[in-house]
PDB file with one MODEL, atoms N, CA, C and O in Angstrom:
MODEL        1
ATOM      1  N   UNK A   1      -7.079  14.246 -10.123  1.00  0.00           N
ATOM      2  CA  UNK A   1      -6.672  14.289  -8.735  1.00  0.00           C
ATOM      3  C   UNK A   1      -6.741  15.741  -8.255  1.00  0.00           C
ATOM      4  O   UNK A   1      -6.356  16.678  -8.955  1.00  0.00           O
ATOM      5  N   UNK A   2      -7.235  15.875  -7.063  1.00  0.00           N
ATOM      6  CA  UNK A   2      -7.350  17.202  -6.464  1.00  0.00           C
ATOM      7  C   UNK A   2      -5.996  17.629  -5.903  1.00  0.00           C
ATOM      8  O   UNK A   2      -5.253  16.806  -5.368  1.00  0.00           O
ATOM      9  N   UNK A   3      -5.680  18.908  -6.026  1.00  0.00           N
ATOM     10  CA  UNK A   3      -4.429  19.459  -5.508  1.00  0.00           C
ATOM     11  C   UNK A   3      -4.779  20.586  -4.541  1.00  0.00           C
ATOM     12  O   UNK A   3      -5.604  21.448  -4.843  1.00  0.00           O
ATOM     13  N   UNK A   4      -4.141  20.564  -3.383  1.00  0.00           N
ATOM     14  CA  UNK A   4      -4.372  21.605  -2.373  1.00  0.00           C
ATOM     15  C   UNK A   4      -3.037  22.118  -1.849  1.00  0.00           C
ATOM     16  O   UNK A   4      -2.071  21.365  -1.730  1.00  0.00           O
ATOM     17  N   UNK A   5      -2.998  23.384  -1.544  1.00  0.00           N
ATOM     18  CA  UNK A   5      -1.829  23.971  -0.894  1.00  0.00           C
ATOM     19  C   UNK A   5      -1.809  23.547   0.571  1.00  0.00           C
ATOM     20  O   UNK A   5      -2.863  23.333   1.170  1.00  0.00           O
ATOM     21  N   UNK A   6      -0.642  23.428   1.137  1.00  0.00           N
ATOM     22  CA  UNK A   6      -0.539  23.053   2.541  1.00  0.00           C
ATOM     23  C   UNK A   6      -1.245  24.092   3.420  1.00  0.00           C
ATOM     24  O   UNK A   6      -1.814  23.747   4.455  1.00  0.00           O
ATOM     25  N   UNK A   7      -1.207  25.348   3.009  1.00  0.00           N
ATOM     26  CA  UNK A   7      -1.906  26.382   3.794  1.00  0.00           C
ATOM     27  C   UNK A   7      -3.414  26.174   3.744  1.00  0.00           C
ATOM     28  O   UNK A   7      -4.106  26.438   4.728  1.00  0.00           O
ATOM     29  N   UNK A   8      -3.933  25.704   2.609  1.00  0.00           N
ATOM     30  CA  UNK A   8      -5.369  25.399   2.518  1.00  0.00           C
ATOM     31  C   UNK A   8      -5.716  24.239   3.435  1.00  0.00           C
ATOM     32  O   UNK A   8      -6.766  24.238   4.077  1.00  0.00           O
ATOM     33  N   UNK A   9      -4.825  23.245   3.494  1.00  0.00           N
ATOM     34  CA  UNK A   9      -5.060  22.103   4.384  1.00  0.00           C
ATOM     35  C   UNK A   9      -5.122  22.572   5.837  1.00  0.00           C
ATOM     36  O   UNK A   9      -5.961  22.110   6.610  1.00  0.00           O
ATOM     37  N   UNK A  10      -4.232  23.488   6.199  1.00  0.00           N
ATOM     38  CA  UNK A  10      -4.233  24.002   7.574  1.00  0.00           C
ATOM     39  C   UNK A  10      -5.533  24.729   7.890  1.00  0.00           C
ATOM     40  O   UNK A  10      -6.082  24.584   8.982  1.00  0.00           O
ATOM     41  N   UNK A  11      -6.019  25.505   6.943  1.00  0.00           N
ATOM     42  CA  UNK A  11      -7.204  26.331   7.178  1.00  0.00           C
ATOM     43  C   UNK A  11      -8.512  25.575   7.010  1.00  0.00           C
ATOM     44  O   UNK A  11      -9.493  25.856   7.699  1.00  0.00           O
ATOM     45  N   UNK A  12      -8.525  24.601   6.080  1.00  0.00           N
ATOM     46  CA  UNK A  12      -9.784  23.947   5.719  1.00  0.00           C
ATOM     47  C   UNK A  12      -9.710  22.425   5.859  1.00  0.00           C
ATOM     48  O   UNK A  12     -10.291  21.701   5.050  1.00  0.00           O
ATOM     49  N   UNK A  13      -9.019  21.948   6.852  1.00  0.00           N
ATOM     50  CA  UNK A  13      -8.812  20.504   7.007  1.00  0.00           C
ATOM     51  C   UNK A  13     -10.126  19.737   7.045  1.00  0.00           C
ATOM     52  O   UNK A  13     -10.257  18.703   6.389  1.00  0.00           O
ATOM     53  N   UNK A  14     -11.093  20.225   7.797  1.00  0.00           N
ATOM     54  CA  UNK A  14     -12.367  19.519   7.934  1.00  0.00           C
ATOM     55  C   UNK A  14     -13.072  19.394   6.588  1.00  0.00           C
ATOM     56  O   UNK A  14     -13.589  18.327   6.256  1.00  0.00           O
ATOM     57  N   UNK A  15     -13.096  20.471   5.815  1.00  0.00           N
ATOM     58  CA  UNK A  15     -13.754  20.445   4.503  1.00  0.00           C
ATOM     59  C   UNK A  15     -13.002  19.534   3.534  1.00  0.00           C
ATOM     60  O   UNK A  15     -13.619  18.754   2.809  1.00  0.00           O
ATOM     61  N   UNK A  16     -11.695  19.629   3.520  1.00  0.00           N
ATOM     62  CA  UNK A  16     -10.888  18.804   2.622  1.00  0.00           C
ATOM     63  C   UNK A  16     -11.065  17.326   2.957  1.00  0.00           C
ATOM     64  O   UNK A  16     -11.182  16.495   2.056  1.00  0.00           O
ATOM     65  N   UNK A  17     -11.086  16.995   4.253  1.00  0.00           N
ATOM     66  CA  UNK A  17     -11.308  15.608   4.657  1.00  0.00           C
ATOM     67  C   UNK A  17     -12.713  15.132   4.282  1.00  0.00           C
ATOM     68  O   UNK A  17     -12.885  13.992   3.848  1.00  0.00           O
ATOM     69  N   UNK A  18     -13.703  15.986   4.445  1.00  0.00           N
ATOM     70  CA  UNK A  18     -15.075  15.612   4.072  1.00  0.00           C
ATOM     71  C   UNK A  18     -15.154  15.332   2.576  1.00  0.00           C
ATOM     72  O   UNK A  18     -15.773  14.355   2.155  1.00  0.00           O
ATOM     73  N   UNK A  19     -14.527  16.189   1.774  1.00  0.00           N
ATOM     74  CA  UNK A  19     -14.497  15.982   0.317  1.00  0.00           C
ATOM     75  C   UNK A  19     -13.783  14.681  -0.029  1.00  0.00           C
ATOM     76  O   UNK A  19     -14.209  13.941  -0.916  1.00  0.00           O
ATOM     77  N   UNK A  20     -12.691  14.413   0.682  1.00  0.00           N
ATOM     78  CA  UNK A  20     -11.931  13.190   0.450  1.00  0.00           C
ATOM     79  C   UNK A  20     -12.793  11.957   0.737  1.00  0.00           C
ATOM     80  O   UNK A  20     -12.795  11.001  -0.038  1.00  0.00           O
ATOM     81  N   UNK A  21     -13.515  11.987   1.842  1.00  0.00           N
ATOM     82  CA  UNK A  21     -14.361  10.845   2.203  1.00  0.00           C
ATOM     83  C   UNK A  21     -15.500  10.663   1.204  1.00  0.00           C
ATOM     84  O   UNK A  21     -15.909   9.535   0.929  1.00  0.00           O
ATOM     85  N   UNK A  22     -16.012  11.762   0.662  1.00  0.00           N
ATOM     86  CA  UNK A  22     -17.102  11.677  -0.316  1.00  0.00           C
ATOM     87  C   UNK A  22     -16.616  11.178  -1.671  1.00  0.00           C
ATOM     88  O   UNK A  22     -17.232  10.302  -2.278  1.00  0.00           O
ATOM     89  N   UNK A  23     -15.508  11.740  -2.137  1.00  0.00           N
ATOM     90  CA  UNK A  23     -15.037  11.437  -3.494  1.00  0.00           C
ATOM     91  C   UNK A  23     -14.107  10.228  -3.563  1.00  0.00           C
ATOM     92  O   UNK A  23     -13.980   9.604  -4.617  1.00  0.00           O
ATOM     93  N   UNK A  24     -13.458   9.895  -2.453  1.00  0.00           N
ATOM     94  CA  UNK A  24     -12.445   8.826  -2.396  1.00  0.00           C
ATOM     95  C   UNK A  24     -11.266   9.127  -3.316  1.00  0.00           C
ATOM     96  O   UNK A  24     -10.473   8.237  -3.621  1.00  0.00           O
ATOM     97  N   UNK A  25     -11.148  10.368  -3.756  1.00  0.00           N
ATOM     98  CA  UNK A  25     -10.066  10.779  -4.656  1.00  0.00           C
ATOM     99  C   UNK A  25      -8.897  11.317  -3.836  1.00  0.00           C
ATOM    100  O   UNK A  25      -9.096  12.203  -3.004  1.00  0.00           O
ATOM    101  N   UNK A  26      -7.678  10.803  -4.049  1.00  0.00           N
ATOM    102  CA  UNK A  26      -6.524  11.307  -3.301  1.00  0.00           C
ATOM    103  C   UNK A  26      -6.335  12.805  -3.515  1.00  0.00           C
ATOM    104  O   UNK A  26      -6.711  13.357  -4.549  1.00  0.00           O
ATOM    105  N   UNK A  27      -5.749  13.441  -2.524  1.00  0.00           N
ATOM    106  CA  UNK A  27      -5.464  14.876  -2.600  1.00  0.00           C
ATOM    107  C   UNK A  27      -3.947  15.045  -2.533  1.00  0.00           C
ATOM    108  O   UNK A  27      -3.295  14.558  -1.610  1.00  0.00           O
ATOM    109  N   UNK A  28      -3.404  15.737  -3.519  1.00  0.00           N
ATOM    110  CA  UNK A  28      -1.981  16.046  -3.528  1.00  0.00           C
ATOM    111  C   UNK A  28      -1.782  17.349  -2.774  1.00  0.00           C
ATOM    112  O   UNK A  28      -2.371  18.372  -3.123  1.00  0.00           O
ATOM    113  N   UNK A  29      -0.958  17.309  -1.748  1.00  0.00           N
ATOM    114  CA  UNK A  29      -0.659  18.502  -0.953  1.00  0.00           C
ATOM    115  C   UNK A  29       0.662  19.073  -1.469  1.00  0.00           C
ATOM    116  O   UNK A  29       1.652  18.355  -1.601  1.00  0.00           O
ATOM    117  N   UNK A  30       0.660  20.371  -1.756  1.00  0.00           N
ATOM    118  CA  UNK A  30       1.879  21.015  -2.253  1.00  0.00           C
ATOM    119  C   UNK A  30       2.381  22.057  -1.266  1.00  0.00           C
ATOM    120  O   UNK A  30       1.608  22.701  -0.556  1.00  0.00           O
ATOM    121  N   UNK A  31       3.707  22.201  -1.245  1.00  0.00           N
ATOM    122  CA  UNK A  31       4.373  23.245  -0.460  1.00  0.00           C
ATOM    123  C   UNK A  31       5.300  23.993  -1.399  1.00  0.00           C
ATOM    124  O   UNK A  31       6.118  23.386  -2.091  1.00  0.00           O
ATOM    125  N   UNK A  32       5.176  25.279  -1.421  1.00  0.00           N
ATOM    126  CA  UNK A  32       6.025  26.117  -2.273  1.00  0.00           C
ATOM    127  C   UNK A  32       5.970  25.659  -3.731  1.00  0.00           C
ATOM    128  O   UNK A  32       6.974  25.687  -4.442  1.00  0.00           O
ATOM    129  N   UNK A  33       4.779  25.236  -4.165  1.00  0.00           N
ATOM    130  CA  UNK A  33       4.577  24.827  -5.547  1.00  0.00           C
ATOM    131  C   UNK A  33       5.080  23.441  -5.899  1.00  0.00           C
ATOM    132  O   UNK A  33       5.029  23.048  -7.064  1.00  0.00           O
ATOM    133  N   UNK A  34       5.566  22.691  -4.921  1.00  0.00           N
ATOM    134  CA  UNK A  34       6.098  21.353  -5.189  1.00  0.00           C
ATOM    135  C   UNK A  34       5.295  20.303  -4.422  1.00  0.00           C
ATOM    136  O   UNK A  34       4.835  20.566  -3.310  1.00  0.00           O
ATOM    137  N   UNK A  35       5.125  19.120  -5.007  1.00  0.00           N
ATOM    138  CA  UNK A  35       4.412  18.055  -4.299  1.00  0.00           C
ATOM    139  C   UNK A  35       5.083  17.736  -2.967  1.00  0.00           C
ATOM    140  O   UNK A  35       6.307  17.637  -2.879  1.00  0.00           O
ATOM    141  N   UNK A  36       4.264  17.578  -1.937  1.00  0.00           N
ATOM    142  CA  UNK A  36       4.794  17.323  -0.609  1.00  0.00           C
ATOM    143  C   UNK A  36       4.255  16.023  -0.011  1.00  0.00           C
ATOM    144  O   UNK A  36       4.993  15.282   0.637  1.00  0.00           O
ATOM    145  N   UNK A  37       2.967  15.748  -0.229  1.00  0.00           N
ATOM    146  CA  UNK A  37       2.352  14.561   0.362  1.00  0.00           C
ATOM    147  C   UNK A  37       1.038  14.262  -0.348  1.00  0.00           C
ATOM    148  O   UNK A  37       0.464  15.114  -1.027  1.00  0.00           O
ATOM    149  N   UNK A  38       0.581  13.027  -0.169  1.00  0.00           N
ATOM    150  CA  UNK A  38      -0.744  12.645  -0.643  1.00  0.00           C
ATOM    151  C   UNK A  38      -1.626  12.392   0.561  1.00  0.00           C
ATOM    152  O   UNK A  38      -1.192  11.810   1.555  1.00  0.00           O
ATOM    153  N   UNK A  39      -2.837  12.824   0.463  1.00  0.00           N
ATOM    154  CA  UNK A  39      -3.840  12.564   1.478  1.00  0.00           C
ATOM    155  C   UNK A  39      -4.807  11.558   0.862  1.00  0.00           C
ATOM    156  O   UNK A  39      -5.449  11.847  -0.147  1.00  0.00           O
ATOM    157  N   UNK A  40      -4.910  10.377   1.469  1.00  0.00           N
ATOM    158  CA  UNK A  40      -5.771   9.326   0.915  1.00  0.00           C
ATOM    159  C   UNK A  40      -6.721   8.809   1.979  1.00  0.00           C
ATOM    160  O   UNK A  40      -6.451   8.898   3.177  1.00  0.00           O
ATOM    161  N   UNK A  41      -7.828   8.272   1.521  1.00  0.00           N
ATOM    162  CA  UNK A  41      -8.821   7.673   2.392  1.00  0.00           C
ATOM    163  C   UNK A  41      -8.214   6.463   3.106  1.00  0.00           C
ATOM    164  O   UNK A  41      -7.402   5.747   2.520  1.00  0.00           O
ATOM    165  N   UNK A  42      -8.592   6.229   4.347  1.00  0.00           N
ATOM    166  CA  UNK A  42      -8.044   5.141   5.155  1.00  0.00           C
ATOM    167  C   UNK A  42      -8.257   3.787   4.473  1.00  0.00           C
ATOM    168  O   UNK A  42      -7.326   2.985   4.404  1.00  0.00           O
ATOM    169  N   UNK A  43      -9.456   3.520   3.974  1.00  0.00           N
ATOM    170  CA  UNK A  43      -9.725   2.238   3.318  1.00  0.00           C
ATOM    171  C   UNK A  43      -8.835   2.054   2.093  1.00  0.00           C
ATOM    172  O   UNK A  43      -8.322   0.960   1.857  1.00  0.00           O
ATOM    173  N   UNK A  44      -8.649   3.118   1.313  1.00  0.00           N
ATOM    174  CA  UNK A  44      -7.783   3.036   0.133  1.00  0.00           C
ATOM    175  C   UNK A  44      -6.342   2.776   0.540  1.00  0.00           C
ATOM    176  O   UNK A  44      -5.650   1.982  -0.097  1.00  0.00           O
ATOM    177  N   UNK A  45      -5.887   3.433   1.585  1.00  0.00           N
ATOM    178  CA  UNK A  45      -4.519   3.231   2.064  1.00  0.00           C
ATOM    179  C   UNK A  45      -4.314   1.785   2.512  1.00  0.00           C
ATOM    180  O   UNK A  45      -3.320   1.156   2.148  1.00  0.00           O
ATOM    181  N   UNK A  46      -5.249   1.259   3.298  1.00  0.00           N
ATOM    182  CA  UNK A  46      -5.135  -0.113   3.783  1.00  0.00           C
ATOM    183  C   UNK A  46      -5.161  -1.106   2.623  1.00  0.00           C
ATOM    184  O   UNK A  46      -4.422  -2.090   2.635  1.00  0.00           O
ATOM    185  N   UNK A  47      -6.008  -0.855   1.620  1.00  0.00           N
ATOM    186  CA  UNK A  47      -6.064  -1.706   0.437  1.00  0.00           C
ATOM    187  C   UNK A  47      -4.719  -1.683  -0.293  1.00  0.00           C
ATOM    188  O   UNK A  47      -4.227  -2.729  -0.715  1.00  0.00           O
ATOM    189  N   UNK A  48      -4.129  -0.505  -0.440  1.00  0.00           N
ATOM    190  CA  UNK A  48      -2.827  -0.392  -1.108  1.00  0.00           C
ATOM    191  C   UNK A  48      -1.747  -1.133  -0.326  1.00  0.00           C
ATOM    192  O   UNK A  48      -0.880  -1.767  -0.927  1.00  0.00           O
ATOM    193  N   UNK A  49      -1.787  -1.064   0.998  1.00  0.00           N
ATOM    194  CA  UNK A  49      -0.803  -1.754   1.813  1.00  0.00           C
ATOM    195  C   UNK A  49      -0.939  -3.274   1.675  1.00  0.00           C
ATOM    196  O   UNK A  49       0.063  -3.986   1.607  1.00  0.00           O
ATOM    197  N   UNK A  50      -2.173  -3.762   1.634  1.00  0.00           N
ATOM    198  CA  UNK A  50      -2.394  -5.199   1.439  1.00  0.00           C
ATOM    199  C   UNK A  50      -1.876  -5.639   0.069  1.00  0.00           C
ATOM    200  O   UNK A  50      -1.222  -6.674  -0.052  1.00  0.00           O
ATOM    201  N   UNK A  51      -2.171  -4.852  -0.946  1.00  0.00           N
ATOM    202  CA  UNK A  51      -1.719  -5.177  -2.300  1.00  0.00           C
ATOM    203  C   UNK A  51      -0.194  -5.165  -2.367  1.00  0.00           C
ATOM    204  O   UNK A  51       0.405  -6.038  -2.994  1.00  0.00           O
ATOM    205  N   UNK A  52       0.425  -4.198  -1.736  1.00  0.00           N
ATOM    206  CA  UNK A  52       1.884  -4.116  -1.716  1.00  0.00           C
ATOM    207  C   UNK A  52       2.483  -5.335  -1.023  1.00  0.00           C
ATOM    208  O   UNK A  52       3.493  -5.874  -1.475  1.00  0.00           O
ATOM    209  N   UNK A  53       1.875  -5.763   0.054  1.00  0.00           N
ATOM    210  CA  UNK A  53       2.349  -6.944   0.777  1.00  0.00           C
ATOM    211  C   UNK A  53       2.284  -8.179  -0.115  1.00  0.00           C
ATOM    212  O   UNK A  53       3.210  -8.989  -0.118  1.00  0.00           O
ATOM    213  N   UNK A  54       1.206  -8.328  -0.864  1.00  0.00           N
ATOM    214  CA  UNK A  54       1.071  -9.460  -1.784  1.00  0.00           C
ATOM    215  C   UNK A  54       2.141  -9.393  -2.870  1.00  0.00           C
ATOM    216  O   UNK A  54       2.773 -10.402  -3.185  1.00  0.00           O
ATOM    217  N   UNK A  55       2.343  -8.216  -3.436  1.00  0.00           N
ATOM    218  CA  UNK A  55       3.353  -8.059  -4.488  1.00  0.00           C
ATOM    219  C   UNK A  55       4.761  -8.344  -3.968  1.00  0.00           C
ATOM    220  O   UNK A  55       5.582  -8.926  -4.677  1.00  0.00           O
ATOM    221  N   UNK A  56       5.036  -7.936  -2.731  1.00  0.00           N
ATOM    222  CA  UNK A  56       6.346  -8.231  -2.137  1.00  0.00           C
ATOM    223  C   UNK A  56       6.530  -9.733  -1.952  1.00  0.00           C
ATOM    224  O   UNK A  56       7.626 -10.251  -2.163  1.00  0.00           O
ATOM    225  N   UNK A  57       5.481 -10.428  -1.564  1.00  0.00           N
ATOM    226  CA  UNK A  57       5.545 -11.883  -1.426  1.00  0.00           C
ATOM    227  C   UNK A  57       5.810 -12.557  -2.759  1.00  0.00           C
ATOM    228  O   UNK A  57       6.601 -13.497  -2.839  1.00  0.00           O
ATOM    229  N   UNK A  58       5.154 -12.081  -3.798  1.00  0.00           N
ATOM    230  CA  UNK A  58       5.380 -12.623  -5.139  1.00  0.00           C
ATOM    231  C   UNK A  58       6.826 -12.378  -5.564  1.00  0.00           C
ATOM    232  O   UNK A  58       7.474 -13.271  -6.110  1.00  0.00           O
ATOM    233  N   UNK A  59       7.327 -11.182  -5.316  1.00  0.00           N
ATOM    234  CA  UNK A  59       8.715 -10.854  -5.680  1.00  0.00           C
ATOM    235  C   UNK A  59       9.697 -11.758  -4.936  1.00  0.00           C
ATOM    236  O   UNK A  59      10.675 -12.222  -5.522  1.00  0.00           O
ATOM    237  N   UNK A  60       9.441 -12.014  -3.633  1.00  0.00           N
ATOM    238  CA  UNK A  60      10.312 -12.926  -2.876  1.00  0.00           C
ATOM    239  C   UNK A  60      10.285 -14.327  -3.474  1.00  0.00           C
ATOM    240  O   UNK A  60      11.322 -14.984  -3.579  1.00  0.00           O
ATOM    241  N   UNK A  61       9.109 -14.779  -3.862  1.00  0.00           N
ATOM    242  CA  UNK A  61       8.980 -16.093  -4.475  1.00  0.00           C
ATOM    243  C   UNK A  61       9.709 -16.176  -5.805  1.00  0.00           C
ATOM    244  O   UNK A  61      10.388 -17.164  -6.086  1.00  0.00           O
ATOM    245  N   UNK A  62       9.570 -15.142  -6.622  1.00  0.00           N
ATOM    246  CA  UNK A  62      10.270 -15.123  -7.907  1.00  0.00           C
ATOM    247  C   UNK A  62      11.780 -15.104  -7.709  1.00  0.00           C
ATOM    248  O   UNK A  62      12.517 -15.764  -8.441  1.00  0.00           O
ATOM    249  N   UNK A  63      12.237 -14.346  -6.717  1.00  0.00           N
ATOM    250  CA  UNK A  63      13.673 -14.279  -6.428  1.00  0.00           C
ATOM    251  C   UNK A  63      14.190 -15.641  -5.960  1.00  0.00           C
ATOM    252  O   UNK A  63      15.255 -16.086  -6.388  1.00  0.00           O
ATOM    253  N   UNK A  64      13.431 -16.301  -5.078  1.00  0.00           N
ATOM    254  CA  UNK A  64      13.829 -17.623  -4.604  1.00  0.00           C
ATOM    255  C   UNK A  64      13.880 -18.609  -5.766  1.00  0.00           C
ATOM    256  O   UNK A  64      14.783 -19.442  -5.841  1.00  0.00           O
ATOM    257  N   UNK A  65      12.923 -18.512  -6.659  1.00  0.00           N
ATOM    258  CA  UNK A  65      12.894 -19.399  -7.820  1.00  0.00           C
ATOM    259  C   UNK A  65      14.114 -19.170  -8.711  1.00  0.00           C
ATOM    260  O   UNK A  65      14.755 -20.124  -9.151  1.00  0.00           O
ATOM    261  N   UNK A  66      14.430 -17.905  -8.973  1.00  0.00           N
ATOM    262  CA  UNK A  66      15.572 -17.605  -9.840  1.00  0.00           C
ATOM    263  C   UNK A  66      16.904 -17.990  -9.191  1.00  0.00           C
ATOM    264  O   UNK A  66      17.878 -18.257  -9.895  1.00  0.00           O
ATOM    265  N   UNK A  67      16.954 -18.020  -7.855  1.00  0.00           N
ATOM    266  CA  UNK A  67      18.174 -18.405  -7.138  1.00  0.00           C
ATOM    267  C   UNK A  67      18.221 -19.906  -6.867  1.00  0.00           C
ATOM    268  O   UNK A  67      19.169 -20.404  -6.261  1.00  0.00           O
ATOM    269  N   UNK A  68      17.206 -20.613  -7.312  1.00  0.00           N
ATOM    270  CA  UNK A  68      17.178 -22.056  -7.119  1.00  0.00           C
ATOM    271  C   UNK A  68      16.857 -22.485  -5.700  1.00  0.00           C
ATOM    272  O   UNK A  68      17.121 -23.628  -5.326  1.00  0.00           O
ATOM    273  N   UNK A  69      16.300 -21.601  -4.916  1.00  0.00           N
ATOM    274  CA  UNK A  69      15.967 -21.918  -3.519  1.00  0.00           C
ATOM    275  C   UNK A  69      14.538 -22.457  -3.445  1.00  0.00           C
ATOM    276  O   UNK A  69      13.644 -21.821  -2.886  1.00  0.00           O
ATOM    277  N   UNK A  70      14.348 -23.634  -4.016  1.00  0.00           N
ATOM    278  CA  UNK A  70      13.024 -24.242  -4.061  1.00  0.00           C
ATOM    279  C   UNK A  70      13.118 -25.675  -3.560  1.00  0.00           C
ATOM    280  O   UNK A  70      14.198 -26.263  -3.526  1.00  0.00           O
ATOM    281  N   UNK A  71      11.979 -26.227  -3.173  1.00  0.00           N
ATOM    282  CA  UNK A  71      11.903 -27.625  -2.757  1.00  0.00           C
ATOM    283  C   UNK A  71      10.776 -28.290  -3.550  1.00  0.00           C
ATOM    284  O   UNK A  71       9.909 -27.614  -4.104  1.00  0.00           O
ATOM    285  N   UNK A  72      10.803 -29.591  -3.593  1.00  0.00           N
ATOM    286  CA  UNK A  72       9.756 -30.334  -4.299  1.00  0.00           C
ATOM    287  C   UNK A  72       8.443 -30.210  -3.538  1.00  0.00           C
ATOM    288  O   UNK A  72       8.411 -29.824  -2.370  1.00  0.00           O
ATOM    289  N   UNK A  73       7.369 -30.545  -4.229  1.00  0.00           N
ATOM    290  CA  UNK A  73       6.048 -30.508  -3.606  1.00  0.00           C
ATOM    291  C   UNK A  73       6.009 -31.464  -2.416  1.00  0.00           C
ATOM    292  O   UNK A  73       5.472 -31.123  -1.362  1.00  0.00           O
ATOM    293  N   UNK A  74       6.571 -32.648  -2.581  1.00  0.00           N
ATOM    294  CA  UNK A  74       6.564 -33.637  -1.505  1.00  0.00           C
ATOM    295  C   UNK A  74       7.353 -33.143  -0.293  1.00  0.00           C
ATOM    296  O   UNK A  74       6.918 -33.310   0.846  1.00  0.00           O
ATOM    297  N   UNK A  75       8.511 -32.536  -0.541  1.00  0.00           N
ATOM    298  CA  UNK A  75       9.333 -32.010   0.555  1.00  0.00           C
ATOM    299  C   UNK A  75       8.566 -30.903   1.300  1.00  0.00           C
ATOM    300  O   UNK A  75       8.606 -30.835   2.528  1.00  0.00           O
ATOM    301  N   UNK A  76       7.883 -30.055   0.560  1.00  0.00           N
ATOM    302  CA  UNK A  76       7.095 -28.991   1.186  1.00  0.00           C
ATOM    303  C   UNK A  76       5.982 -29.588   2.052  1.00  0.00           C
ATOM    304  O   UNK A  76       5.743 -29.119   3.164  1.00  0.00           O
ATOM    305  N   UNK A  77       5.300 -30.624   1.542  1.00  0.00           N
ATOM    306  CA  UNK A  77       4.248 -31.276   2.320  1.00  0.00           C
ATOM    307  C   UNK A  77       4.819 -31.895   3.586  1.00  0.00           C
ATOM    308  O   UNK A  77       4.221 -31.789   4.657  1.00  0.00           O
ATOM    309  N   UNK A  78       5.988 -32.551   3.465  1.00  0.00           N
ATOM    310  CA  UNK A  78       6.627 -33.164   4.638  1.00  0.00           C
ATOM    311  C   UNK A  78       6.969 -32.105   5.682  1.00  0.00           C
ATOM    312  O   UNK A  78       6.723 -32.296   6.873  1.00  0.00           O
ATOM    313  N   UNK A  79       7.539 -30.987   5.229  1.00  0.00           N
ATOM    314  CA  UNK A  79       7.885 -29.897   6.154  1.00  0.00           C
ATOM    315  C   UNK A  79       6.642 -29.340   6.841  1.00  0.00           C
ATOM    316  O   UNK A  79       6.654 -29.087   8.046  1.00  0.00           O
ATOM    317  N   UNK A  80       5.586 -29.153   6.086  1.00  0.00           N
ATOM    318  CA  UNK A  80       4.358 -28.596   6.647  1.00  0.00           C
ATOM    319  C   UNK A  80       3.735 -29.559   7.649  1.00  0.00           C
ATOM    320  O   UNK A  80       3.214 -29.132   8.679  1.00  0.00           O
ATOM    321  N   UNK A  81       3.785 -30.851   7.356  1.00  0.00           N
ATOM    322  CA  UNK A  81       3.163 -31.821   8.265  1.00  0.00           C
ATOM    323  C   UNK A  81       3.879 -31.817   9.616  1.00  0.00           C
ATOM    324  O   UNK A  81       3.253 -32.060  10.648  1.00  0.00           O
ATOM    325  N   UNK A  82       5.181 -31.543   9.619  1.00  0.00           N
ATOM    326  CA  UNK A  82       5.929 -31.465  10.884  1.00  0.00           C
ATOM    327  C   UNK A  82       5.433 -30.268  11.714  1.00  0.00           C
ATOM    328  O   UNK A  82       5.303 -30.362  12.935  1.00  0.00           O
ATOM    329  N   UNK A  83       5.162 -29.162  11.046  1.00  0.00           N
ATOM    330  CA  UNK A  83       4.748 -27.945  11.752  1.00  0.00           C
ATOM    331  C   UNK A  83       3.303 -28.042  12.245  1.00  0.00           C
ATOM    332  O   UNK A  83       2.937 -27.412  13.237  1.00  0.00           O
ATOM    333  N   UNK A  84       2.492 -28.826  11.556  1.00  0.00           N
ATOM    334  CA  UNK A  84       1.075 -28.883  11.892  1.00  0.00           C
ATOM    335  C   UNK A  84       0.720 -29.932  12.925  1.00  0.00           C
ATOM    336  O   UNK A  84      -0.443 -30.064  13.306  1.00  0.00           O
ATOM    337  N   UNK A  85       1.709 -30.676  13.378  1.00  0.00           N
ATOM    338  CA  UNK A  85       1.446 -31.720  14.392  1.00  0.00           C
ATOM    339  C   UNK A  85       1.275 -31.139  15.746  1.00  0.00           C
ATOM    340  O   UNK A  85       1.048 -31.872  16.709  1.00  0.00           O
TER     341      UNK A  85
ENDMDL
END
């Protein structure tokens, strides 16, 4: 992973962005020697957000299952048929 100082980002934003688009490799931005932010390609960010949304849905389903908040397949079909009319 590439690491850049925040001052380098201020001075060379266009070059850093061009490199990011070419390499698709995230850039760690540091301030005062400490990690401050990640700069990522838009497509990679959107992909990560979609994946996170899917994982959150799975976690909600697992939680509902462990809490016993489930319905039978037939009950689910009946509920869905009401909504689809």
